[in-house]
C-alpha positions as CSV (number, residue, x, y, z in Angstrom):
1,M,-31.2,-2.3,-10.4
2,D,-32.2,0.8,-12.5
3,K,-34.1,0.5,-15.7
4,K,-32.6,-0.3,-19.1
5,R,-30.8,2.4,-20.9
6,T,-29.3,2.7,-24.3
7,G,-25.8,3.8,-25.3
8,N,-23.0,3.6,-27.8
9,I,-20.7,0.6,-27.2
10,G,-17.7,2.2,-28.9
11,T,-17.9,5.4,-26.9
12,C,-18.4,3.4,-23.7
13,I,-15.3,1.3,-24.3
14,I,-13.2,4.3,-25.2
15,S,-14.3,6.1,-22.1
16,G,-13.6,3.1,-19.9
17,N,-10.1,2.8,-21.4
18,Q,-9.5,6.5,-20.7
19,F,-10.6,6.3,-17.1
20,L,-8.6,3.1,-16.5
21,E,-5.5,4.8,-18.0
22,V,-5.8,7.6,-15.5
23,A,-6.3,5.2,-12.6
24,E,-3.1,3.3,-13.7
25,E,-1.2,6.5,-13.9
26,L,-2.1,7.1,-10.2
27,T,-0.3,3.9,-9.2
28,T,3.2,2.6,-9.1
29,N,3.6,-1.2,-9.2
30,D,-0.1,-1.5,-8.5
31,I,0.2,0.5,-5.3
32,C,-1.5,3.9,-4.9
33,D,0.0,6.8,-2.9
34,V,-2.3,7.8,-0.1
35,N,-2.8,11.3,-1.6
36,R,-4.1,9.7,-4.8
37,V,-6.5,7.1,-3.4
38,R,-9.8,9.0,-4.0
39,P,-9.1,9.8,-7.6
40,F,-7.8,6.3,-8.2
41,F,-11.0,4.7,-6.9
42,V,-13.3,7.1,-8.8
43,N,-11.5,6.5,-12.1
44,A,-11.0,2.7,-11.7
45,G,-14.5,2.3,-10.4
46,L,-16.0,4.2,-13.3
47,A,-13.8,2.3,-15.8
48,S,-15.1,-1.0,-14.4
49,E,-18.7,0.3,-14.6
50,L,-18.3,1.4,-18.2
51,F,-16.7,-1.9,-19.2
52,L,-19.5,-3.9,-17.6
53,K,-22.1,-1.7,-19.4
54,A,-20.2,-2.2,-22.7
55,I,-20.3,-6.0,-22.2
56,Q,-24.1,-5.8,-21.5
57,M,-24.6,-3.7,-24.7
58,Y,-22.7,-6.2,-26.7
59,E,-24.5,-9.2,-25.3
60,H,-27.9,-7.6,-25.7
61,G,-27.1,-6.7,-29.3
62,D,-29.2,-3.6,-29.2
63,G,-27.1,-1.1,-27.2
64,T,-29.1,-1.6,-24.0
65,F,-27.5,-1.9,-20.5
66,S,-28.5,-1.7,-16.9
67,G,-28.3,1.7,-15.3
68,G,-26.8,2.3,-11.9
69,H,-23.3,2.2,-10.4
70,N,-23.3,-1.0,-8.4
71,L,-20.5,-3.2,-9.8
72,D,-21.9,-6.4,-8.2
73,E,-25.3,-5.9,-9.9
74,L,-23.7,-4.9,-13.2
75,F,-21.5,-8.0,-13.1
76,D,-24.5,-10.2,-12.4
77,G,-26.1,-8.7,-15.5
78,I,-23.6,-10.2,-17.9
79,S,-23.6,-13.8,-19.1
80,K,-22.2,-16.6,-17.1
81,S,-19.6,-17.3,-19.8
82,A,-18.4,-13.7,-19.6
83,R,-18.2,-13.8,-15.8
84,D,-16.3,-17.1,-16.0
85,S,-13.7,-15.6,-18.4
86,I,-13.3,-12.5,-16.2
87,Y,-12.9,-14.7,-13.1
88,L,-10.1,-16.6,-14.9
89,C,-8.3,-13.5,-15.9
90,Y,-8.6,-11.9,-12.5
91,N,-7.3,-15.0,-10.7
92,A,-4.4,-15.2,-13.2
93,M,-3.4,-11.7,-12.3
94,Y,-3.4,-12.5,-8.6
95,A,-1.5,-15.8,-9.1
96,E,1.8,-14.4,-7.9
97,K,0.5,-12.3,-5.0
98,S,0.6,-13.6,-1.5
99,H,-2.5,-11.7,-0.4
100,K,-5.4,-12.3,-2.6
101,V,-8.9,-10.8,-2.6
102,K,-11.6,-13.0,-4.1
103,L,-13.6,-11.3,-6.8
104,D,-16.9,-12.1,-5.2
105,S,-15.6,-10.5,-2.0
106,L,-14.4,-7.4,-3.8
107,L,-17.8,-6.9,-5.5
108,S,-19.9,-7.6,-2.4
109,N,-17.8,-5.6,0.0
110,Y,-17.0,-2.6,-2.2
111,P,-19.8,-2.5,-4.9
112,C,-19.8,1.3,-5.6
113,P,-16.3,2.8,-5.6
114,F,-17.2,5.4,-8.1
115,I,-19.9,6.8,-5.8
116,K,-18.3,6.1,-2.4
117,F,-15.0,7.7,-3.1
118,R,-16.5,10.8,-4.7
119,Y,-18.4,11.5,-1.5
120,T,-16.0,10.6,1.3
121,F,-16.8,14.0,2.8
122,E,-20.2,12.6,3.7
123,S,-19.1,9.1,4.8
124,P,-15.9,7.2,4.9
125,A,-15.1,4.7,2.1
126,E,-13.0,1.6,1.9
127,G,-11.6,-0.4,-0.9
128,N,-8.7,-2.5,-2.2
129,V,-6.5,-0.8,-4.8
130,C,-5.0,-4.0,-6.2
131,A,-8.2,-5.9,-6.4
132,L,-10.1,-3.1,-8.2
133,L,-7.3,-2.5,-10.6
134,Y,-7.1,-6.2,-11.5
135,F,-10.9,-6.3,-11.9
136,A,-10.8,-3.3,-14.3
137,R,-7.9,-4.9,-16.2
138,S,-9.8,-8.2,-16.4
139,L,-12.8,-6.5,-17.9
140,R,-10.7,-4.6,-20.4
141,H,-9.0,-7.9,-21.4
142,Y,-12.3,-9.6,-21.9
143,I,-13.5,-6.7,-24.1
144,E,-10.2,-6.7,-26.1
145,V,-10.4,-10.5,-26.8
146,N,-14.2,-10.9,-27.2
147,I,-15.6,-7.7,-28.5
148,E,-13.1,-5.4,-30.2
149,N,-11.3,-8.3,-31.9
150,G,-14.3,-10.5,-32.4
151,E,-16.5,-7.9,-34.1
152,S,-16.1,-4.3,-35.1
153,I,-17.6,-2.2,-32.3
154,A,-18.5,0.5,-34.9
155,T,-21.1,-1.8,-36.3
156,R,-22.5,-2.7,-32.9
157,G,-22.9,0.8,-31.4
């Protein structure tokens, strides 16, 4: 994983929310039109990355986070209690779906959607729209419950 970097948690969360909002606008009932797949994965992947970095900044208490774009590594860089909460939320979102993708499988099989879908002209990319969307939403939910409501992000960033 890349070296530690420093950022502003508030700006990171706002940016993550904006990228997730764009990704959600590219879907209908959590399904993405084939002509919108690349922008969906870039935006949802970047939102997930930013949310993970914001959680790291919050947990470290000094605005530091791990660089890089690998969601699996960034997820491993947050506390076990945060991961457990995110797993619970993710699984709850999938509760009514007949076809489920385990979060570990999503992260290990498709760790860099932000990079891979930006450069599909170099090599093909694969992913799962629903799983990535649920992951990003689970991260956002964790932040809303544990960071924005628990402590003013303005004083942390």
